[in-house]
BAGU-215343 format. One line per 3 residues: number of its first residue (from 1); their letters; for each residue x, y, z of C-alpha. Coordinates in nm, 4 decimals. Example, Ala and Ser with C-alpha at 12.3 -4.5 7.8 and 13.67 -1.06 7.14 Angstrom:
residues 2
1> AS> 1.2300 -0.4500 0.7800 | 1.3670 -0.1060 0.7140
//
This chain:
residues 545
1> XXX> -0.0077 0.0080 -0.0126 | 0.1530 0.3001 -0.1220 | -0.0392 0.6319 -0.1023
4> XXX> -0.0913 0.7679 -0.4667 | -0.3021 1.0822 -0.5897 | -0.5152 1.0502 -0.3002
7> XXX> -0.5207 1.1101 0.0623 | -0.5055 0.8146 0.3109 | -0.5702 0.7723 0.6841
10> XXX> -0.4924 0.4650 0.8940 | -0.4855 0.4308 1.2796 | -0.2460 0.1998 1.4155
13> XXX> -0.3306 0.2323 1.7621 | -0.6140 0.4562 1.9640 | -0.8863 0.3365 1.7474
16> XXX> -1.1475 0.1203 1.9167 | -0.9650 0.1429 2.2479 | -0.8429 0.4689 2.4852
19> XXX> -0.4783 0.4729 2.4863 | -0.1688 0.3718 2.2310 | -0.2372 0.6405 1.9652
22> XXX> -0.0718 0.6085 1.6571 | -0.2432 0.7706 1.3365 | -0.0889 0.7776 0.9762
25> XXX> -0.1607 1.0253 0.7064 | -0.0439 0.9261 0.3431 | -0.0309 1.1190 0.0276
28> XXX> 0.1804 1.1194 -0.2896 | 0.3855 0.8326 -0.2044 | 0.4653 0.9437 0.1533
31> XXX> 0.3272 0.8714 0.4948 | 0.3321 1.1094 0.8044 | 0.2872 0.9834 1.1267
34> XXX> 0.0928 1.1510 1.4388 | 0.1599 1.0445 1.7884 | 0.3121 0.6901 1.8955
37> XXX> 0.1997 0.6556 2.2157 | 0.1472 0.3290 2.4933 | -0.1177 0.1893 2.7118
40> XXX> -0.0603 0.0099 3.0152 | -0.0821 -0.3624 3.1023 | -0.3613 -0.5214 3.3047
43> XXX> -0.4574 -0.8583 3.4198 | -0.4431 -0.9885 3.0763 | -0.0948 -0.9435 3.0562
46> XXX> 0.0903 -1.0755 3.3780 | 0.4018 -0.9004 3.4652 | 0.3891 -0.6399 3.1920
49> XXX> 0.3334 -0.2650 3.2758 | 0.3800 -0.1354 2.9244 | 0.1970 -0.2106 2.6267
52> XXX> 0.3259 -0.0806 2.2593 | 0.1856 -0.0441 1.9134 | 0.2703 -0.2973 1.6607
55> XXX> 0.4141 -0.0857 1.3818 | 0.4895 -0.3427 1.1388 | 0.2674 -0.1861 0.8344
58> XXX> 0.5039 0.1146 0.8573 | 0.8056 -0.0457 0.9219 | 0.7704 -0.2336 0.6154
61> XXX> 0.7514 0.1035 0.4517 | 1.0128 0.3343 0.6479 | 1.1488 0.4621 0.2998
64> XXX> 0.8152 0.6306 0.2774 | 0.7746 0.7671 0.6241 | 0.8530 1.1190 0.6537
67> XXX> 0.8631 1.1926 1.0535 | 0.6584 1.2055 1.3716 | 0.4744 1.4969 1.4839
70> XXX> 0.3591 1.5023 1.8461 | 0.0491 1.6626 1.9559 | 0.1187 1.6663 2.3466
73> XXX> 0.3011 1.4950 2.6169 | 0.0825 1.2505 2.7597 | 0.2217 0.8746 2.7773
76> XXX> -0.0536 0.7698 2.5410 | 0.0700 0.9810 2.2711 | 0.4628 0.9971 2.3021
79> XXX> 0.5119 0.6697 2.5249 | 0.6605 0.4389 2.2616 | 0.9293 0.6746 2.1321
82> XXX> 1.2026 0.5655 2.3587 | 1.1388 0.2049 2.2460 | 1.0626 0.2606 1.8855
85> XXX> 1.1752 0.5913 1.7511 | 1.5430 0.4972 1.6957 | 1.4334 0.1710 1.4600
88> XXX> 1.1706 0.4017 1.2891 | 1.4763 0.6431 1.1920 | 1.2736 0.9354 1.1312
91> XXX> 1.2511 1.2975 1.2622 | 1.0242 1.3737 1.5643 | 0.8336 1.7292 1.5800
94> XXX> 0.7062 1.8431 1.9130 | 0.6692 2.1885 2.0879 | 0.8974 2.3012 2.3586
97> XXX> 0.7252 2.1427 2.6668 | 0.6617 1.8347 2.4590 | 0.9714 1.7880 2.3539
100> XXX> 1.1332 1.8172 2.6911 | 0.9586 1.5336 2.8163 | 1.0597 1.3259 2.5116
103> XXX> 1.4299 1.4370 2.5547 | 1.4323 1.3036 2.8974 | 1.2827 0.9615 2.8100
106> XXX> 1.5246 0.9078 2.5234 | 1.8145 0.9906 2.7560 | 1.6776 0.7381 3.0151
109> XXX> 1.7166 0.4827 2.7335 | 2.0498 0.6086 2.6112 | 1.9346 0.6855 2.2266
112> XXX> 1.9194 1.0679 2.2363 | 2.1977 1.0784 1.9657 | 2.0209 0.8294 1.7566
115> XXX> 1.6870 1.0142 1.7346 | 1.6556 1.3549 1.5663 | 1.4118 1.5871 1.7883
118> XXX> 1.2987 1.8872 1.6127 | 1.1762 2.1690 1.8714 | 0.8727 2.3588 1.6677
121> XXX> 0.7146 2.6673 1.8168 | 0.3419 2.6937 1.8425 | 0.3020 2.9718 1.5780
124> XXX> 0.3745 2.9239 1.2096 | 0.3520 2.6354 0.9384 | 0.6324 2.3704 0.8795
127> XXX> 0.6649 2.1469 0.5691 | 0.7278 1.7783 0.5692 | 0.7038 1.6637 0.2165
130> XXX> 0.3656 1.7000 0.0963 | 0.2393 1.8100 0.4205 | 0.2385 2.1531 0.5697
133> XXX> 0.1516 2.1478 0.9567 | 0.0541 2.4197 1.1783 | -0.0165 2.3507 1.5668
136> XXX> -0.3215 2.4998 1.6708 | -0.3258 2.5337 2.0696 | -0.6084 2.3825 2.2649
139> XXX> -0.6854 2.3522 2.6155 | -0.6031 2.0038 2.7776 | -0.4530 1.8894 3.1285
142> XXX> -0.0939 1.9271 3.0311 | 0.0958 2.2127 2.8810 | 0.0705 2.2722 2.5230
145> XXX> -0.2016 2.0688 2.4066 | -0.2202 2.0935 2.0283 | -0.4564 2.0144 1.7466
148> XXX> -0.2891 1.9877 1.4249 | -0.3891 2.1722 1.0790 | -0.2500 1.9266 0.8177
151> XXX> -0.2458 2.0557 0.4516 | -0.2286 1.8394 0.1845 | -0.2458 1.8405 -0.1692
154> XXX> -0.6199 1.6638 -0.1532 | -0.7494 1.8733 0.1303 | -0.6903 2.0021 0.4742
157> XXX> -0.7311 1.7826 0.7680 | -0.8018 1.9352 1.1519 | -0.6430 1.6695 1.3801
160> XXX> -0.7697 1.7617 1.7399 | -0.5329 1.5296 1.9697 | -0.6775 1.5505 2.3336
163> XXX> -0.8619 1.8716 2.4244 | -1.1466 2.0400 2.5728 | -1.2746 2.3895 2.5970
166> XXX> -1.1852 2.6149 2.9230 | -1.2029 2.9766 2.9082 | -0.9538 3.0042 3.1834
169> XXX> -0.7021 2.7644 3.1627 | -0.4336 2.7504 3.4347 | -0.1642 2.6840 3.2090
172> XXX> -0.0811 2.7953 2.8684 | -0.3296 2.9430 2.6154 | -0.5787 2.8251 2.3690
175> XXX> -0.7202 2.9101 2.0530 | -1.0378 3.1365 2.0553 | -1.3141 3.0715 1.9071
178> XXX> -1.2557 3.3526 1.6367 | -0.9182 3.1325 1.5220 | -1.0764 2.7960 1.5104
181> XXX> -1.3611 2.9643 1.2976 | -1.0946 3.1205 1.0849 | -0.9413 2.7650 1.0409
184> XXX> -1.2902 2.6419 0.9276 | -1.3045 2.9051 0.6883 | -1.0359 2.7726 0.4813
187> XXX> -1.2010 2.4652 0.4281 | -1.1704 2.1496 0.6029 | -1.1954 1.8066 0.4261
190> XXX> -1.1850 1.6009 0.7733 | -1.1873 1.6632 1.1388 | -1.0129 1.3641 1.3277
193> XXX> -1.1613 1.4111 1.6725 | -1.1128 1.2620 2.0293 | -1.4054 1.0793 2.1272
196> XXX> -1.3274 0.9998 2.4934 | -1.6374 1.1947 2.6593 | -1.9088 1.1542 2.3837
199> XXX> -2.1288 1.0133 2.6251 | -2.1125 1.3083 2.8831 | -2.4070 1.5648 2.8252
202> XXX> -2.2336 1.8138 3.0111 | -1.9020 2.0569 2.9337 | -1.5973 1.9247 3.0886
205> XXX> -1.5659 2.2254 3.3335 | -1.2865 2.4616 3.4027 | -0.9583 2.4085 3.6080
208> XXX> -1.0241 2.7416 3.7872 | -1.3584 2.5723 3.9262 | -1.1291 2.2900 4.0723
211> XXX> -0.9344 2.5309 4.2640 | -1.2336 2.6543 4.4334 | -1.3372 2.2819 4.4998
214> XXX> -1.0000 2.2034 4.6385 | -0.9814 2.5237 4.8516 | -1.3052 2.4179 5.0200
217> XXX> -1.2073 2.0317 5.0678 | -0.8605 2.1315 5.2040 | -0.9531 2.4290 5.3809
220> XXX> -1.1846 2.2390 5.6015 | -0.9336 1.9349 5.6599 | -0.7589 1.9528 6.0130
223> XXX> -0.4878 1.7080 5.9723 | -0.2306 1.6205 5.6880 | -0.3700 1.6288 5.3212
226> XXX> -0.2576 1.3897 5.0363 | -0.3832 1.4619 4.6915 | -0.3196 1.2211 4.4253
229> XXX> -0.3786 1.3017 4.0475 | -0.2228 1.2242 3.7486 | 0.1204 1.2795 3.7249
232> XXX> 0.1279 1.4551 3.3719 | -0.1669 1.6617 3.4889 | 0.0696 1.9833 3.4916
235> XXX> -0.2803 2.1976 3.5231 | -0.3733 2.0361 3.8434 | -0.0330 2.0646 3.9765
238> XXX> -0.0526 2.4546 3.9279 | -0.3819 2.4699 4.0915 | -0.2501 2.2742 4.3940
241> XXX> 0.0437 2.5110 4.4308 | -0.2267 2.7855 4.4485 | -0.4330 2.5740 4.7024
244> XXX> -0.1261 2.5122 4.9109 | -0.1066 2.9065 4.9419 | -0.4595 2.9492 4.9868
247> XXX> -0.4789 2.6815 5.2745 | -0.1708 2.8028 5.4176 | 0.0022 2.4746 5.3685
250> XXX> 0.3542 2.3626 5.2579 | 0.3698 2.1744 4.9530 | 0.5688 1.8008 4.9617
253> XXX> 0.5591 1.6001 4.6094 | 0.6169 1.2262 4.6120 | 0.6634 1.0607 4.2906
256> XXX> 0.9520 1.0448 4.0210 | 0.6969 1.1167 3.7442 | 0.5632 1.4195 3.9424
259> XXX> 0.9649 1.5708 3.9873 | 0.9937 1.5315 3.5931 | 0.6538 1.7087 3.4657
262> XXX> 0.7520 1.9824 3.7260 | 1.1136 2.0168 3.6147 | 1.0432 2.0245 3.2646
265> XXX> 0.7532 2.2669 3.3074 | 0.9786 2.5051 3.4799 | 1.2356 2.4492 3.2199
268> XXX> 1.0100 2.5686 2.9786 | 0.8348 2.8746 3.1260 | 0.5672 2.7085 3.3053
271> XXX> 0.4828 2.6794 3.6801 | 0.6395 2.9784 3.7139 | 0.4854 3.0915 4.0515
274> XXX> 0.4788 2.7154 4.1714 | 0.5886 2.7239 4.5553 | 0.8956 2.5779 4.7156
277> XXX> 0.8749 2.2260 4.7836 | 0.9440 2.0383 5.1038 | 1.1450 1.7233 5.1457
280> XXX> 0.9588 1.4116 5.3046 | 1.1615 1.4422 5.6542 | 1.0486 1.8348 5.6842
283> XXX> 0.6843 1.7398 5.5836 | 0.6799 1.4518 5.8757 | 0.7920 1.7113 6.1462
286> XXX> 0.5768 1.9885 6.0495 | 0.2151 1.9873 6.1878 | -0.0204 1.7747 6.0163
289> XXX> -0.2419 2.0734 5.9565 | 0.0422 2.2710 5.7596 | 0.1244 1.9946 5.5180
292> XXX> -0.0251 1.9397 5.1810 | 0.1177 1.6019 4.9998 | 0.0879 1.5369 4.6218
295> XXX> 0.1407 1.2086 4.5413 | 0.1496 0.9713 4.2267 | -0.0474 0.6019 4.2415
298> XXX> -0.4224 0.7617 4.1886 | -0.4994 0.4537 3.9514 | -0.3753 0.1727 4.2006
301> XXX> -0.0142 0.1335 4.0493 | 0.1500 -0.1070 4.2744 | 0.4799 0.0938 4.3032
304> XXX> 0.3641 0.4464 4.3123 | 0.3901 0.6517 4.6205 | 0.0590 0.6516 4.7296
307> XXX> 0.0461 0.2744 4.7497 | 0.3760 0.2562 4.9534 | 0.2120 0.5407 5.1636
310> XXX> -0.0887 0.2976 5.2207 | 0.0914 0.0287 5.3101 | 0.3389 0.1835 5.5621
313> XXX> 0.6747 0.1370 5.3582 | 0.7336 0.5164 5.2562 | 0.8971 0.7772 5.4422
316> XXX> 0.5577 0.9576 5.4199 | 0.2670 0.8091 5.6385 | -0.0896 0.9312 5.6968
319> XXX> -0.2712 0.8587 6.0162 | -0.6388 0.8550 6.1455 | -0.7647 1.2026 6.1064
322> XXX> -0.5991 1.2836 5.7933 | -0.7305 1.3172 5.4324 | -0.6836 1.1676 5.0948
325> XXX> -0.8131 1.3314 4.7846 | -0.8376 1.1485 4.4785 | -0.8187 1.4340 4.2163
328> XXX> -0.8648 1.2171 3.9158 | -1.1105 0.9953 3.7598 | -1.0862 0.6095 3.7708
331> XXX> -0.9466 0.4864 3.4527 | -1.1790 0.1708 3.3652 | -0.9970 -0.1570 3.4421
334> XXX> -0.8481 -0.0167 3.7866 | -1.1388 0.0096 4.0042 | -1.0006 -0.3064 4.1728
337> XXX> -0.6617 -0.1850 4.2308 | -0.8056 0.1653 4.3792 | -1.0295 0.0310 4.5862
340> XXX> -0.7870 -0.1819 4.7603 | -0.5554 0.1200 4.8127 | -0.8646 0.3141 4.9453
343> XXX> -0.9465 0.0013 5.1720 | -0.5946 0.0387 5.3317 | -0.6482 0.3901 5.4074
346> XXX> -1.0016 0.3821 5.5434 | -0.8856 0.0998 5.7613 | -0.6307 0.3596 5.9146
349> XXX> -0.9077 0.6180 5.9816 | -0.8267 0.8329 5.6859 | -1.0829 1.0313 5.5317
352> XXX> -1.1307 0.9404 5.1422 | -1.2492 1.2174 4.9007 | -1.3097 1.1681 4.5252
355> XXX> -1.5263 1.3511 4.2930 | -1.8442 1.2008 4.3909 | -1.8435 1.3689 4.7189
358> XXX> -1.6619 1.7263 4.6050 | -1.6014 1.9154 4.2743 | -1.2301 1.8079 4.2639
361> XXX> -1.1659 1.7138 3.9174 | -1.2281 1.8193 3.5442 | -1.1692 1.6066 3.2566
364> XXX> -0.9202 1.6893 2.9677 | -1.1588 1.5877 2.7162 | -1.4553 1.7453 2.5366
367> XXX> -1.8318 1.6628 2.6494 | -2.1102 1.6982 2.3865 | -2.1652 2.0591 2.4145
370> XXX> -1.7342 2.1132 2.3295 | -1.7878 1.8739 2.0492 | -2.1109 2.0666 1.9016
373> XXX> -1.9117 2.3943 1.9380 | -1.5935 2.2441 1.7590 | -1.8117 2.1187 1.4658
376> XXX> -1.9548 2.4714 1.4194 | -1.6262 2.6257 1.4227 | -1.4305 2.3974 1.2042
379> XXX> -1.7143 2.2796 0.9724 | -1.5543 1.9871 0.8244 | -1.7198 1.7833 0.5343
382> XXX> -1.6166 1.4372 0.7054 | -1.5830 1.3356 1.0867 | -1.3153 1.0671 1.1608
385> XXX> -1.3954 0.9703 1.5260 | -1.0773 0.8490 1.6918 | -0.9228 0.8211 2.0741
388> XXX> -1.1974 0.5868 2.2264 | -1.3551 0.2342 2.2686 | -1.5889 0.1400 1.9474
391> XXX> -1.8945 0.2646 2.1310 | -1.7353 0.6206 2.2060 | -1.6534 0.6427 1.8084
394> XXX> -1.9476 0.5359 1.6821 | -2.1632 0.7823 1.9334 | -1.9212 1.0427 1.8280
397> XXX> -2.0302 0.9567 1.4271 | -2.3911 0.9907 1.5013 | -2.3774 1.3036 1.7178
400> XXX> -2.1539 1.5116 1.4406 | -2.4212 1.3788 1.1714 | -2.6867 1.4902 1.3670
403> XXX> -2.5413 1.8421 1.4147 | -2.4765 1.8826 1.0550 | -2.1658 1.7137 0.9548
406> XXX> -2.2444 1.5854 0.6168 | -2.0393 1.2752 0.6296 | -1.8819 1.0238 0.8872
409> XXX> -1.6608 0.7173 0.8710 | -1.6349 0.4767 1.1704 | -1.3016 0.3119 1.1458
412> XXX> -1.0789 0.0690 1.3902 | -0.7098 0.0029 1.3844 | -0.6132 -0.1376 1.0747
415> XXX> -0.8698 0.0228 0.8514 | -0.7222 0.2103 0.5687 | -0.9746 0.4946 0.4650
418> XXX> -0.9452 0.7243 0.1448 | -1.0596 1.0664 0.2496 | -1.0027 1.2197 -0.0837
421> XXX> -1.0949 1.1811 -0.3577 | -1.4353 1.0299 -0.3508 | -1.4147 0.9692 0.0289
424> XXX> -1.4557 0.8535 0.2741 | -1.4243 0.4952 0.1965 | -1.2604 0.1928 0.3162
427> XXX> -0.9854 0.0741 0.0779 | -0.8009 -0.1837 0.2622 | -0.6512 -0.3455 0.5860
430> XXX> -0.3366 -0.3095 0.7588 | -0.1891 -0.5908 1.0200 | -0.1991 -0.3998 1.3680
433> XXX> -0.1366 -0.5537 1.6830 | 0.0062 -0.5064 2.0364 | 0.3695 -0.5612 2.1659
436> XXX> 0.4684 -0.5758 2.5515 | 0.7491 -0.4387 2.7007 | 0.8861 -0.7555 2.9326
439> XXX> 1.1595 -0.6093 3.1312 | 1.4193 -0.4666 2.8959 | 1.2530 -0.7016 2.6119
442> XXX> 0.9721 -0.6327 2.3520 | 0.7604 -0.9443 2.2688 | 0.4505 -1.0011 2.0912
445> XXX> 0.1801 -0.9538 2.3227 | -0.0037 -1.3071 2.2317 | 0.3104 -1.4561 2.1574
448> XXX> 0.4609 -1.7949 2.3167 | 0.6195 -1.6102 2.6266 | 0.3035 -1.4212 2.7182
451> XXX> 0.0614 -1.7166 2.6429 | 0.2774 -1.9198 2.8328 | 0.2857 -1.7110 3.1556
454> XXX> -0.1011 -1.6973 3.1454 | -0.1176 -2.0754 3.1659 | 0.1055 -2.0588 3.4357
457> XXX> -0.0969 -1.7883 3.6337 | -0.4169 -1.9803 3.5320 | -0.3101 -2.3493 3.6022
460> XXX> 0.0126 -2.3412 3.8068 | 0.3137 -2.5770 3.6874 | 0.4378 -2.9161 3.7969
463> XXX> 0.8296 -3.0410 3.7340 | 0.8938 -3.3898 3.7162 | 1.2518 -3.5168 3.7024
466> XXX> 1.3196 -3.8822 3.5837 | 1.6345 -4.0869 3.5423 | 1.6792 -4.3722 3.3489
469> XXX> 1.9651 -4.6247 3.2318 | 2.0781 -4.6613 2.8627 | 1.8530 -4.9814 2.8866
472> XXX> 1.5594 -4.7691 2.9661 | 1.5282 -4.9083 3.3323 | 1.4125 -4.6477 3.5930
475> XXX> 1.6689 -4.5481 3.8322 | 1.5639 -4.4385 4.1641 | 1.2320 -4.2575 4.2266
478> XXX> 1.0696 -3.9614 3.9988 | 1.0920 -3.6516 4.1792 | 0.7893 -3.4066 4.1327
481> XXX> 0.8043 -3.0227 4.2421 | 0.4941 -2.8244 4.2342 | 0.4170 -2.4328 4.1810
484> XXX> 0.1062 -2.2518 4.2208 | -0.0882 -2.5918 4.1764 | -0.3962 -2.6195 4.4798
487> XXX> -0.3081 -2.9517 4.6600 | -0.2327 -2.7781 4.9958 | -0.2885 -2.9970 5.2708
490> XXX> -0.2776 -3.2942 5.0382 | 0.0639 -3.1976 4.8766 | 0.2526 -3.5038 5.0144
493> XXX> -0.0075 -3.7379 4.8974 | -0.0217 -3.5830 4.5596 | 0.3588 -3.5747 4.5051
496> XXX> 0.3751 -3.9551 4.5885 | 0.0906 -4.0558 4.3528 | 0.2546 -3.8024 4.1079
499> XXX> 0.5937 -4.0017 4.1157 | 0.4187 -4.3318 4.1365 | 0.2492 -4.2432 3.7804
502> XXX> 0.5727 -4.1271 3.6427 | 0.7608 -4.4423 3.7452 | 0.4433 -4.6434 3.6043
505> XXX> 0.4833 -4.4701 3.2791 | 0.8624 -4.5433 3.2465 | 0.7693 -4.9410 3.2767
508> XXX> 0.5205 -4.9297 3.0221 | 0.7586 -4.7937 2.7262 | 1.0902 -4.6363 2.7711
511> XXX> 1.2250 -4.6973 2.4348 | 1.1188 -4.4019 2.2535 | 1.2310 -4.1127 2.4636
514> XXX> 0.9908 -3.8418 2.2964 | 0.6944 -4.0763 2.3424 | 0.8182 -4.1172 2.7013
517> XXX> 0.8536 -3.7657 2.7707 | 0.4749 -3.7228 2.6610 | 0.3634 -4.0172 2.8393
520> XXX> 0.5287 -3.8945 3.1676 | 0.3670 -3.5437 3.1357 | 0.0153 -3.6921 3.0633
523> XXX> 0.0534 -3.9190 3.3525 | 0.1364 -3.6498 3.5934 | -0.1222 -3.4307 3.4534
526> XXX> -0.4131 -3.6613 3.5027 | -0.3205 -3.7320 3.8749 | -0.3187 -3.3383 3.9095
529> XXX> -0.6492 -3.3034 3.7452 | -0.7893 -3.5986 3.9490 | -0.6774 -3.3986 4.2663
532> XXX> -0.7479 -3.0204 4.1620 | -0.9781 -3.0264 3.8603 | -0.7045 -2.8311 3.6667
535> XXX> -0.4592 -2.9229 3.4052 | -0.1303 -2.7717 3.4960 | 0.1601 -2.7103 3.2854
538> XXX> 0.4024 -3.0131 3.3337 | 0.7542 -2.9920 3.2595 | 0.9586 -3.2907 3.2034
541> XXX> 1.3353 -3.3500 3.2864 | 1.4443 -3.6872 3.1456 | 1.8154 -3.7709 3.2800
544> XX> 1.9966 -4.0749 3.0918 | 2.2425 -4.2133 3.3312
//
């Protein structure tokens, strides 16, 4: 698939899921990538924290890939770059704050010299082959959230990235209604738009209102207060710095990702009035009513600061009478992990406050009223919903059509869509998938290693070692060991029966070694199934003396 005299759109991630955003635009034989993000592991991926997009389609066409333009600095938009950018071998383009976050990631991986990172100011267009790109600032929960105006020989695209409307953003600026209307006046072929909050009937709300809500909650608290929020939500960090000053509390920050965001924000001109923070020891020696802690871990991450504080393994402590404020929304799938931490804290007499009890969080994504405004300003011929599960994207397509957008296309990862001429029309399928970062190794998400790990997690594992002579006679007694097999108090009896079954298998036929291995495996597994109802993984070690 080489783009010809046409304009193509292809999502390799982020369409049909929330996270791992990767989008491609193709024209005149060339491709442009927008964003390259990650998503996070769950119980389906044992031992995995980070999931990457499988970029096989574009990796087979690297001569035609011109570069990667980044809309903003959230992990689901830039997080895959440290692992994939060097192999892609194309320039990156980002605004200063986003570039600062990317540079830190590249340095951590030791590949900063292998990746070309271009810092682009938000004003003025820049060209990449047949594409001309202009950043259009939009409000979000991180500095320098941007839409992209992408001009091509076959029409103009307005790619929103993540956005919301906020008349009083706490960090950075945003394009005005007049500026967005002027973009629409140019004639926009397609609006490629964030679908995350399409079911929300209300606008997302302003960060300025969150300050009022946090002032009320923290001002009323008697003891130590800990607030947890998304580390990348620099706008919320700005708000919490102001709230600390409003309520007469010293600010303490716990979490490496928070430290990194603050450092990059200050280096690029943000958080100028952010108060000086205190260290952990000072925070624990001050009167509790004078301390405000900001910590990572509001999504239940086991290694984050909040979890270690809840378990009592962190220098920072909370006690009965203290307050923990969850200034973020629960990401679907994290409810159990978050609930576990909440229960640990509640058991210590800590008061818990979420966005259900007080106005302490606003989303960074548009609700229906904001979407309707964007359609009215941009006036696209086609709506292309992205950044959502299938239900979100289909609902946005329906909503846009009801608001007067002439055409909509429902696509998911892998659908190759011709936007012009005579679009939108699906014309092909590209291979898509997931990769996992397992330690320092990148593997297929559904490959041998992860599938084996799933089986071990579900069924447990048995090892059986058998020694035989060169004539096939059993030497000694088979040795059986179990891991994660639910035999518990029957363990000794089970091990004896499993060893007897292995010995019997050797007596029946030991001439064909491969058949013997399979006979041993099945014999031991049958004993396990009789004891437990499960079929564990059985490994056979055959030793010939």
